[in-house]
N, C-alpha and C positions, 0 to 999 in steps of 0.2 A: 557663396556669400548670400545671405538672406536679403530679400527685397524689402523695401519699406512696407509694402502690403503684408508680407509675411510677418514682419515685426509687429505691425499694428494688430494683426490677428493674435499673435502670441501674447502681447500685453493685454489685449481685451480679455483673453481667456484667463489670464492671471487675475485681472480685476474681478471678473465674474466669479471665479472660484473663491477668492478672498471674501467677496461680498456674501456669498452663500455660507461660507464657514463662520462668518461673523453674525449670521442670523438676520441679515439686513435685506431690505427689499431689492429685488433685481432692478437695475437701472438707477440705483440711488448714488452711484459713484461714477463720475465722469472723467474721461481722459483728456488732459490738456497736453498737447504735443508741444514740447519746448523746442522752438525752431530757430533760436539764435544761432547765427553763423551758417544757417542752412539756406540753400538757394530757392528761388521761386519755383524752379523745376522740381526740386524735391518736395516742396509743399503741394504742387500739382499732383505728384504721385500719391501723396498721403490723402489728398482730397478724393482722388479716384478710388482709394481703398476705404472710403467712408468716414475719414476724419474731418472734422469741421472746426474745432477749437484749437487755436495756436497761441502759444505764449512767447512773447518777445521781451528781451532785456534791454536792448539798445535802440534808442528812439530813431536815429537816422536810418539805421539798417532796416528797422521795422517799416518806416514810412516808404522806403524804396520798394519793399515787398508788397505793402498795401497797394501802392500805385500799380505795380506790375500785375497784381492779381485782382484788379477791380472788376474783371469780367467773371469772377467766381463769387457770386453773391452769398453762397452758403457759408463762407468763412466767417468765423467769429473771432475777433482779435482781442487778446488779453495782454495787458502790460504787466510784467512781473519783476521789473528791475528797479533799482534805486531811482528816485525821482528828484531832479533838480528843479528849483522854482522856475527857472527860465524855460523849462520844457513842458510846463503844465498845459499851456494853451493847445499845443499840438496833440498831446495825450488826450485831453478832454474832447477834442473834435474827431479823433481817429479810432478810438477803441471803444469796445462795449464793456470791458471789465478792466479794473486796475486792482491788482492783488497786493500792492506794496505801499499803501498809504500809511505813514508812520507818525504824522504830526498834523495838528490842526491847520497850520498855514497851508500845507499842500492841499488838504481837503477843501479849504475855502477857495483856493485858486481854481481847483477843478470844478467846483460848484459854480463859481462866477463865470467861468470860461466855457462851460458846457452849453451848447445851443439848446434853448428850451424846446425847440421843435424836435429835437432828438429824444429818444427814450432816456430816462434817467441813467446815469453812468453807474454801473454796479461796482462797488468798491469793497475791498477787504482791508482790515487793519493788520499791518505786519507787526508781529510780536517777536521780540528778541527773547525767545523762550528759555535760552540757557544763559542769558546775560553776557554774551560774548562781545568784547570790546570791538572786534573787527566787523560786526554785523549791524545792519540797519534794523530798525524796529523799536517800538515802544516797549517798556517793561510791563509786566503783568499788573503791577499795582497802579499803573497809569491808565489802564484801560477804561475803568468806569467814567472818569472825567472826560476822556477823549470821546467815548461813545456819546456821553451826554451833550458835548459841544457839537459833534458832527451830526447827530440825529436830525436836528431841525433844518440843516442846510438844504436848499432847493437843488433840484437837478441831479441829486445823488440818491442812490439806494444802497444803504449800508447792509451788506449781505452777510458779513461774518469776519473770520480771522484767518490769517496766513502765518505760517512759520517755516523756517528752514533750520531744524535742529542740527546740532553738531553731529556730523555723520560718523565721527570717530568714537562716539560713545559705545559702551557695551550695549548689547541688544536690550537688556532690561532697562537701562537708563534711557535709551532712545524711545522705547515704548512709553515710559513715564513722561517724557517730554511731549509726546503726542497726546497723552491722556490729560496733561495739564492744560493744553490748549483747548481740548474738548470740554473740560470742566469749566474753563473760563468762559466759553461761549454759553454753556448751560446757565452759569451764574448771571451773565449779562441778560439773557432772555428772561430770567426770572425777576431780575431787579429793575430792568428798564423796558417794560412793554411799550411798544410803539416807537422804539428807537430805530427800527428798520426790520426787515424780514429776519435777519440773523439766523440764516439757515445754511450757512456755508462754512466748511472747514477746508482750506486749501493747504494740504500737507501730504508729504510722501513723494518720493521720487523713484527712479528706476530700481535702486537697490533695496528700498525699504517700503514699497507701496503696500505690501501685505500687512505690515505692522500698523501703518497709518489707517488703512481701511478697518482693521480690527478695532481701532480706537475712535472711528467716526468720520474719517475723511470723506468729503463729498467731491473734491477735485484732487486728482493726483497729477503732479507735474512731471512728465516723463520725456527726457530728451534722447539719451544714448540708446535706450532700449527700443526706441522707435526709429531713429535715423542712423544708428550705428555710432561707433566712436568718432569723436571729432578729429579731423586731421590735425597734426601738430602745427603750431604757429610757425610761419616762415620767418 
């Protein structure tokens, strides 16, 4: 069975190869290790292999790990799960990135509750790119207004867009979903200069990261290919 270090090496090589094939600059795509349900010991192993950015979906589980790993300063914590209004204070104080902001109310609360002494909280707007009823995220046509409203908020840095396309689509449709998100970011940068850096596309997972990188991903969110298959729920 492969170790976490072996897996990180394999995923890193996949990212490097896809980046090169897409004609993009080396180092322009970053690995976000999705560590939900994984133990602090597994994260320690990943850090020892050179991984520093970890994505968490569940707040209380994440807070427990953040506390357990306080002696590992190089870790950068990303929140990537759905956000309830009553959880924003702890998210604002504990994370460097939030990839799953999907409405103005959540952005306002994160802005108000982020300690001004901390660096601005990096946020991505989650887009429901395929209009799936079961998924969080704003619709593409809602983006310009949302970006315009969020841009001026203090203590936040609007970095870009995130999406979780329907993984059951044919490959051509999946590629088109990634391209639509990339085009939306390009349009926002052209139409709303000064709204934020708008330099980030958080898209692509273990099974489709090559397609996402070909269409412009800057963060790929990878869980099983790093940590192995999740154990079945008891």
